[in-house]
N, C-alpha and C positions, 0 to 999 in steps of 0.2 A: 427163393433161397438167397441168402446174402453171399457176397464174394468170399467172406471168411469161411463159410460153410461148404463152398463148392469144391469139387475135386481139383479144379485148376488152381485154387488158392493154396493147395498143399504142395505145389511144385517147389523145387529147391530154388533158392535165390539165384537170380541170373547174373552171371559175370561174363559179359560178352567179350570174346577175345578181340573184337574189333574196336573196343573202346580204347582210345589212346591214353596211356598212363603218363601224362605230362602235367606239370603245374599249370594252372590257368591264371593268366594275368587278370587282376581285378579291374576289368575294363567296363563294367563291373564283373567281379568274380561270379556273383549270383547269376548274372545274365549269361555268362559263359557256361556255367553248370546247367542252367535251365536249357540252353540250346543243345547241349550234349544229351541230356536226358530226353528232351523232346524228340531229337533226331533218332535216338535209339528206339523210342516207343513208336513213332510214326513210320519208321522204316520196317517195323515188325521184328527187329532183332531182339527186342524185349517184348514178347507178346502179351496180349490181354490175358489176365489171370496170373501173371508173374508177380512175385513178391520182390520189391526192390531191396538191395542191400541196406543195412542199417546206416543211420546218419554217420557214425564214426567211420564205417567202411567207405562210404562215399566221400567223406572229407579226406581220407587218406588217398583214395584213388585220384582225386582231382587236385590235391595239395592245397586245400582251403580249410577254413574253420567250419565247425559244425553249424554255427549261426548262418553262414553263407549257404550251406546245404539246406537248412530249414527254410530259408527265404526262397530258394529255388523250388523246393518241394511244395511250399504253399502256393506258388504260382502254377505248378503242375496240377495241383488240385483245383485251383480256380479255373484253369483251362479245361477241366473235365477229363484229364488224362489219368489221374490217380485218385485213390481214396485211402485215407489213413484210418486204421482201426486200432484204437488204444490197446496196447498190450500185445498186438498181433503184427503190426507193421504196416507198410505202405504197399498197396497193390495197384497194378495197372488195370484200369477198368474200361479204357477206350483207346483205340489206335489213332484217333483224330480229335482235334480240338472241338469242344462243345459249341453249339450254336449260341450259348449264353454263359457268361462267366458264373461260376459258383462261388458265392461270397458269404458263406455261413448261412445265416437266416434269410438273407436277401440275395437276389441275383443282380447282374448288371442291368437287366431289363427293368427290374423293380426300381433301381436307382435312377435310370435314365428317364423313366416315366414320372417319378416323383420329384426329383431335385429341382427342376425348373419352377415348380409351383411353390417351393419352399425357400430355396436359396436366392432366387432372383428378387422376390419382394423383400426378403430379409436383408439383402445387400442395400436395397433402396432405403429401407428404414434405418439401417446402420449409418448411412450417410447423413441422415437427419438427426439421429438421436445419440450417436456415439459420444463418449466422453473423451477428454484429452488422454486419459489413461488407456482407454480402449484403443485409440489411434496409435499411441506410442507402442503398445504391445503388438498390434498388428504390423506396424512398420518394422519392429524388431524381429518378429518372426519371418517376415518376408526377406529381410536382410540376411538372417541366419540361413534360410533355405537357399539363397543364391550362392552361398559359399560352402554348403554342406555336401560332402562327397560320400558320406556313409549312407547307403540306401535306406536302412532301417530308421536312422535318425531323421532323414528327410521325410519319410512317410509319416512318422509321428508328428513332425512339425506341420505337415500338410493337413492332417486331421484336426490338429489344434487350431489352425488358421480358420478352417471352415466353421468349427464350433464357436470360435470367438466372434466371428461376424454375426452368427445367429444370436449370440448373447448380446452383442452391441445393438441389435435391432430393437431390443426392449420388449420383444414379443416372446413370452414363455413357451408358447406352442411351437414356434419355429425353433427355439433353442432346444426344447425337449426332443423334438424329432431329429434334429441334426446330431445331438449327443447320442441318441439311440442308434443312429446310422454309423457312428464313428468307426467301429471295427470293420464294417463292410466297405466304407470309403477308403480306409487304410489298405485293405486287402486289394481293392480295385486299383488304387494308385500304385501299389507295389508291383502288381502284374503288368500294368500298362508301362511302367518305367522299364521293366525288364524286356518286354516284348516289343513295345512300340516307341521306346526312347522318348517318353513324354516329359521327363523331369525338367529340363531347361526351358522348354516351351511353357510349362506350367509356371515357372518362376516369373517369366515375362507377363503372363496373364494375371498372376497374383499381384504384381506391382501395379498394373493398370487398375485393378479393383481397389487397392489401397489408395492410389492417387485420387480416384473418384470419391471415395469415402472421405478422404481428407478435404477435398474441395467442397464437400457438403452437397453434392449433386445426386439426388436420388435417381434421376434419369440415367446419368452416366454410370453410376454404380450398378444399377440393374442391368444395363447394357453390357458392362464389362463382365459381370457374373454370367450373363446369358451366353456371351461369346466363349467364356471359359468352359462352360458345360457343353456347348456345341462342339468345341475342340475335343473334349473327352469323348463325346458321342462319336465323333469322326474316327478317333483312335480305336474305339470299340468296334466300329464297322470294319476296320482293317484286320481285326482278329476273327471276323466272321460272326461277332456278337450282333444281335439285333439292334437297330437304330430306331429312335423315336420317330 
């Protein structure tokens, strides 16, 4: 039986009196909203089977935009705490973080196992085959990411960065695979930024990758990408997600 068909799914929306009705600073705002929701769920104040309030209601409660709420809810789902059923709402399905992030068609484990075999050699080939246009675009994206404070915009740039490296490799298989993974990569980055504060560390790692590609060193570019993926793996481990 699906959650939406179960008796617990018909419980009224939970409005816990213990939730503080104060505006949340965008430190990031989505990070603060996620922390509040996660705390309510993991403490049991919002029990498994409960339906969360609608996006507009949550936005009003926390004094943020609906886009911020959507960002937090996506990460709640990635952590395995909630599921959203179209036309029915978002329901709490677990009181603790999943052992593996849920990223649409793929999981964090899927990405962790596959990416080193795709993106590491792609970075090496990009160092040898990239055009001046490829390099200029990569440098521009890395520079934009370093000053981008809007989480959703940063995540979109991050996914584009990895797709462009695969394209610059000149290998259509690598490019096709990374493009196919784009949504899952973005979802994973979004969640890691909110929960493990990965954004600025990723900026530094991306600049190392670009510098190696600019230098034309396949060895350095491969190593820089491998280090970046290892850091992502480490962050996943801190969430309780499996490591390679």
